[in-house]
C-alpha positions, 0 to 999 in steps of 0.5 A: 508824638507822631507816627512813622510811616515808611510805606502806603497800606498797599506796600505794607507787605513782609517784604517791606515794612515788617520786618526790614533791617531800615525800618525804625530802630526797636531800642525805644520799645517796651519790653514784654516782661514787667515786673511781677506785682508786689502788695509790699512794694504797692503798701509800703514803698508807694514812692518807689512805684515808677508811673509812666511819662506820658510823653514817653514810648508805650509801643510793646516789642513783639514778634514784629520787631524781630526779622526772623519771626514776623513773616509767621504772624503776619496779618492775612490780606483781607483782614480788615484793618490791615490798612492801618497795620504799621510795624513802625508805628509808635505812640505814647503812654499819655495818647493809649491812656486817652484812646482806652478811655474813648473806648471805654465809653464808645465801646464798653459802655454799649456792650455793658448795656447789652448784657445788662439787657441779658440779665434783665429778660433772663433773670426776671422769673426770680423777681417773679417768683416772689409774687403769685407767679407760681401759684397763678399758674399752678406750678410747683417748685419742681416745675420751676425747676424743669423751666430752669433746667429748659432754659439752661438745655436750649442756652447751652445747645444754642452757643456754638451755632450762634458762634458760627452766625456771629462770626459769618455776619458779625457780632456787631450785627448779631448782637443786637439782633439777639437782643431785639429777638429774645425781647419779645418773647421775654415781653409775651411772658405777660400772656402765660396760661400754665405750665406748657407756655411757661416751659415753652418762653424759657426754651425760647428764652435760652435759644436766643440768649445762648452764644450772647456772651461769647459774641460779646467777648468776640466783639471787645476782643477786637478792641482791647488787649489780653490784659485789659479785657479781664477787668472790662469782663468784671465790669460787665458782671458789675453792670449785672449786679447793678442791673440786679438792683434796678430790677428790684427797684422795677419789680417793686413798683411793677409788682403794686401794678397788680390788678391793673387791667385785671392782669397780676403784677408779675405779668406787667413785669414781664412786659415792661422789662421786655419793652426796655430791653427791646429798646436797647436792642434797637438802639445797639444797632447804630452803637456798635461798629464792625471793627477799630477802622469801620465806624463810619458810617451813614448815619456817623459820616466822620466816625469815631476815631481819627487816623492816628488813633485807628493806627494805634488801635489796631497795632496795639492789639496786633503787639499784643495778640498777633493772632487777631490778624488770622481772620477777618470779622465776617469769616465764618468758621470751617468744620475743620477748625471747629472740630480742632478747637473742640478736641483741645484738650489743654482747655478741659481742665478749664471746662471742668472748672466752668462745670463745678466753680458755681454749683456751690452758690447757684441754687441759694442764688436762684432760690434767693426770693423763695427762701425769703419769702418761706422765712416769713418776709413779704413780696415787696420787702424780699425784693429789696433785700435781695439788693445788700448782696448785689452791691456786696457782690460788685465790690468782691467782684471787683477786688477779686479780678483787680487782684488777679491781673496784678497778681498774674495769677488766675487758678488759685485767686479764681478759687476764692469764689469757692473758699468764700462760699464755703463757711456759708453753706456750713452756717445754712446747713447747721441752721434749725428748722426755725431760724431767726429770719434776720440771721437767716438773711445775714447768712444768706446775703453773706453767701451771695456777696461771694467774689464771682470769678467767672470773668477771670475764667472767661478770659482765662480761657480766651487767653489760653485758646490761642487763635481767634477761630479756636478762641471763639469755639473754645469761649462757647464750649466753657460757656456750655459747661457753665450752663450745664453747671446751672442744669445740675444746681438747678436738681439740687434744691427740690420739693422734698428737701423744702425749706431748709433743703439739708441735703442740698446744702450737704451736697454743695458742701461736698461739691465745694471741698472737692473744687478747693481741694482738688480741681483749683489746684489740679489745673494749675499744676496741669498748666505749670506741667505742659508749660515746662514740657514746651520750654524744654523743647523750645528753649533747645532750638538754636534761632534758626530752628525755631525759624524753620519749625515757625515756617513750616509747622501747622500748629495753630494758636496754643499748639504752638511751641511758643505758646504758655499757657496763663494759670 
């Protein structure tokens, strides 16, 4: 299937191609409204499910096919992909599937490796804890909690500044720089001497890693549609679990280096993993093109994509979300746009979820190695016993994200994480002061095998933000609340409550019940109410009134009357 181009890039303006009455007919376009997913059809009537013909047109109908609406959604003239934007372009399902597969190998794999580098360097403190880390530095459990709090605070405070830098110089440059900088700090932990150096390193790591996740989400949004992104984000966190498994084996080996060159095993752990992630950061400079149409460079003269593929990439993304053409990839955020995004009260319910949803399983996850050591397992067995929960967590995370996208549901599906966690917390709370080590291991492993719904909520926040400028800030704000959640959870398991942490587990059970009974159902009810409010006004308008509204309104993103919130 070849594309039909009715004008040169310079001639493609709203008055020529965009909504010309003489442009390609739109009868061959795929309608936006799709059949709702049904488990009954999937399980019992699989023969009735129609798989699209690979040679059939896959181009989805959008606002660009409406001559009255198209002018109000046209990309900015300095949008970096404007020369490939063509509303008359058509492509097939076969072409789109092949292109998405290529994107996954070229873009997604690199991003996932970078994300793994983040998790390797921010979580190796847990493996170090299974060794003599605290004793060698003269630290207590409360000092360890303080270090986690300092890390989270620095991470939180760096979120928005990192986003401002990323939007100005581009995530393709800033992300590799971040990886290299924090890797240097991570490997320097080899020379830790005590409480002060420990806290300083935790602060520097938090400051340099803060904003990395929203930066990466922003970067991926240049290549993927809103329905493709959540599953890719789930793969991110699956790669994080894979990284955790690899890290456990690395820790098993490096901790056996105890005494080499007179250094403790945990020091070699920081050094080796820091060097590994530094190499990842260096190679990331050569693996992250700025945009779909900017893959050609001096070390890649032919680029990654053909002109045809670039046309498909650009138009499929803009048809899915026209607001992605509002800014170019080197455009900084103004203070006004920043403030508007901060004041977007319609996203506050998701921020509150970000603050509370991860607390119930946070302390057991952070203290897993210490809990297993306290119950009687040795250093090396402890690191290997963390692997089962990582593997099961990958499976449950993938399944829950898959279900969320298929049933087009976020709030109730995302609630499943806390619903899963609750019975295991009750079991932990009810255990005797000297439980059987293997029963304790099974309960903790079951708890930490929860379906991690953070990828769903990140995609949910991004989708409900609406515009590129606000999406960048809102993703950072959401992640700031998630980091604040870590600060809160770090204070729940305290030394005076060790080793069974009964008071802490009681607190976690209460928070879990609040999330399940009030926060998630309340968030869904709020967005349903907001959508009904807007639909009542928008549906009462005539086509002329809608066109007038779109041409005169100063509302952007999710403030527009034609925007509907996902829930």
